[in-house]
N, C-alpha and C positions, 0 to 999 in steps of 0.2 A: 097307339096308346102303349106307353112303356109300363105304367104302374096302374094297378087296380084302383087305387085311391091317391089323391093329391099328396105329394110329399111336402108341400108348402102351405101353411095355414094362411087365411086371409090377413091376420094380424101381422104375420111375418112379411107378406108381400107389401103391405102398407108401410112397414118399417123400411123395406128395401127402397120403396119410392122416396121416402124421406131422406135416406142416405144418399141416393143418387142426386136428389135436388140439393142437399146441403153441401156435398163434396163435388158438385158439378161434374158428375160422371154419368155414364149410361147405366141402365139397369142390368145390362149384360155384364159389365165390369163387377157390379155387386154380386151377381149370380156366381161368377167365377170365383170370387173370394169367399162367399158365404157357404156354398154347398160343400159338403165333404167330398173328397176326391173319389170315393167309391160310388157316389151317386151321379157323377158327371160323365156324360158320354158326348163325343164329338160326332157330328153327322155331316155327310156330304151328299148332295143331291145327285142321284144317278138317273140318267135318261136312257130308256130302253125302247128299241124300235118295235113297232107293232107289225108283225109279218102279214097280218090279214088286212092291212090298210090298202085301199084302192082309191086313188084320187079321181074325183068326178071332173076336175078341170086342172089345167097346168098350174103348178104351185109357183109362188113367187121365188125369185132366184135365191134369196137368203134361206128360205125354208127348204128348198131343194138341196142346197149345199149341206145343211144339217143332216138330211136323210141320206145323202151320199156318204157322209162320214159314218153314220150309223150302219150303213149297209156293209161296211168293212168290219166294224166291231159293233155288235148290236147293243152293248151296254157301255156307256161312257159317262164320266162325270161332266158337269156343266163347265167346270174350269178348263178341262181338256178340250171340250168342244169349242169353247170361246177362243182358245189359243190356236187350234188347228184351222178353224174356219176364218179367223180374223174379223169376226163380226162383233161390233161393239153393241152394248145393251142387248145381249143375246136372250135375256129373259123374256122379252116381248115376243121373240121368234118362238121360243119354247112354249109360251102360253098359247100362241096361235096354233101350233102343231098339236098341243094338248086338246084344244077345242075341236080340232078336226079328227081327233082320236088316231093320229098318225104315230104317236109315241105315248109311252107311259112314263111316269115319274115315280121313283121310289127313293127311300132314304136308306143309305148304307151306314149302319152304326159301327163305329170303330172305337175300341178302347185304347187309350193312350198307354196303358201299362203293358209291357212285354215281359213275360216271365223269363227269369234267368235260366239258361240252359247250359249243358255241358256236353261236349263232344265225346262220345264213347265208341269203343271198338268191339266188334264181335266177328266171329268166323262166318263166312258166307256158306250156307248149306249145312250139311251134317257135320258133327264134330266127334266122330268116333276114332278109335285108335288106328284103324286101318287107313282111313283117309289122311290122318296126320302123317303117317309114315310115307305115304305117297307125296305129300306136300314137302316133307323133309328132303326127299330124293330130288324133287323138281328144283328146290332152292339150294341144292348142294353147291352150285357154282355162283351163288349170290350170298356171300357170308353175312352181310349186314341184314338182308331180308330174312335169312334163316335165323339169325340171332333174335330179331324182332318177333318172329313167330314163336320161337322157343320161350322167350320171356313172357309172351301173352299166355302160353299154356301154363307157365309157372304161376303167373299172377291170377289167372281166372280159375285155376283148378278144374279145367274143363274135362280132364280125364278122371276126376274123382267121382265118388259115389253121389255126392250132393249136387245141389244146383250150382252151376258155374257163377262165379262172382263177376259183376260188371266191372270192366276196366276202362278208365278214362284215357282219352288220347294223350293228354298231357302227361299223365303218370307213366304210360307206356314208353313214350319218347324219352322221358327223363331217366327211367331205369335202364333203358337200352343205350342211351347216349348216342342216338343217331338223328339225322336230319329228317324233317317231315316228308321230304321227297322219297325217302325209303318206304315210309308207310303208304304214301300215295301210289307207289309202284305196286305194292301188294293189293291195294284197292283196285287198280287197273287190271290186275291179273285175276280178279274176282275171288281172291282168297280172304280178304277182309271187307267188312262193311263199316261205314261210319254212320252213326245215328246220334240224335240229340235227345238228351233226357232232361226234363225240367227238374231243377233243384231249387231249394229255398235259399234265401239270403241270410237266414239265421243259422249259426253254428249250433247244431243239435247234439253234438258229441257230449256225452255225460262224463264229467270228470269228478275227481274227489273234491268234496266240499271242505274247505278249510275255514277255520275261525278267523274273524277279523283281527287285525293287529290292534293291540291295546293303545290307548291314547298316550301321547307323550306328555311331558310336564306342562307345556304351554296349552295343548289341546284340552287337557283335564281342567286347567285353571279356567279356560274360556267356557267349558261346559258347566262348571260349578257357578260361574257368574250368570250364565243364562238361566239356570235353575233358580238362582237367587232373584233374578230380575222378574221372573214369573210370579214370585210371591207378592209383588207390588202391582204389576199390570200384566194383561194377557198378550202383550205385543212386545217383541224384542228384536232388535236389529243386530244381526251377526255380521260383522264387518271384518274383512281380511283380504290381503292381496292374493293374487292368483297362485294356486298350488300351495297355499298355507295350511291345507288340511281341514277346511270348513266342512266338507262333505262327510268326513269321518265322524264328526260330532253327531250328525243326523242318523248314522247307522249304529250308534253306540248302544242305545237302550235295548234290552231284551223284551220290553213290554209292547212290541209292535202288535197292534190289533188289526181288525178288518179294514180300518181306514188307513192303515199304514202310517201311524203317527206315534209319537212318543209322549206318554203322559208324565208331566213333570210336577204334579201336585198344584192345582190352581191354574195351570196353563198347559199348553200342548204345542209341540213342534210338529208341524206337518212336514213329512219327508218329501220335499220337492226335489227329486233327484236330478242331477245334471244330465243332459242328453249326451249320451256317448256316441261316438262315430260308429261303433260296432257293438252289438249286443251279443255276448258270447253265451255258449251253453252253460258255462259255469255260473254266470250272472243269473240265468233263469233258474238253474237248480238251487242256487242259494236262496232266492226268493221263495221257491217252492218249499224248501226246508224250513225257513224261518217262519213262514205263515201256515205251515202244516197243510199244504195244498196236495190232495191226492194225485198220484201219478197219472191217473186216467183223465183228470180235469185239464182243460186247456188254459194256457197262459197267453193272453193277447198283449202284444207289444205296441205301445203308443209312442211314436217318435216322429218328429218332423224330418228326420234323416232318411226315412224310408221313402221309396219312390211312390208316386201317386198310384192309388188303387192296388198297391202291393199287398199280398196276403200278410197278415200280421198275427198269425196264430203260431204258438210254439207248444 
């Protein structure tokens, strides 16, 4: 049981049945499309050998073949067992072994999202001045490895009074202009360690907030016509070719409220922003500034460009 209460209401399930019937698809296809990515988990059946099992009589050949495979590796997925054993319709064999309590079955849940990580470098062992001098002497005949170590000391500030700064593998190699094999040599000598640190996909660097560019002559004329159109009806079509500056019109008003819309007197333009391929820290800070969002409050990014189940908090 994954959830304490059902995430799907009876009315929704009935609607799913109608969709599956109308569009001639399975309910599983509807489930894949309808549920938010954060609520979807993929499972694979795992078969586990029961070490306390004792057979009262000789087992059938197919069942014994499964137990022999599980004797080598006590936990295997059904797909692997079917491939290694060559047994077709293996589920009937699994069911029979389950009834005899020779095996257990469990579900291994796997999230499809993998967090983005970055390879980073640190010194193996202590990082005091005495040990560094010893390492400098050891590497005196390996100038490239020595230069890499000295650059790490410079970038990390390991000899300073504060906490050493984490140094990425990519940054260290770029600053030293050496091949990865040089770093691998230091790892083999137990001087460096490579570890992986989870990083977000959003650029959280705070930059100076700049004012939006003023509308040009044609954009201003279009904006005025939109305002005039709203005096007659509350719907207006803003038409223009790609890169003509339509989005700038939606960012123009300073009267953005909690609904992130522009009040134009009798009508309202809802700011449906175009989905960018990358959301920068400047974009987030601009929205925080425009809508007076406290720094301690979270901003959640909603974008179909993000990976499934990816954290969307900034």
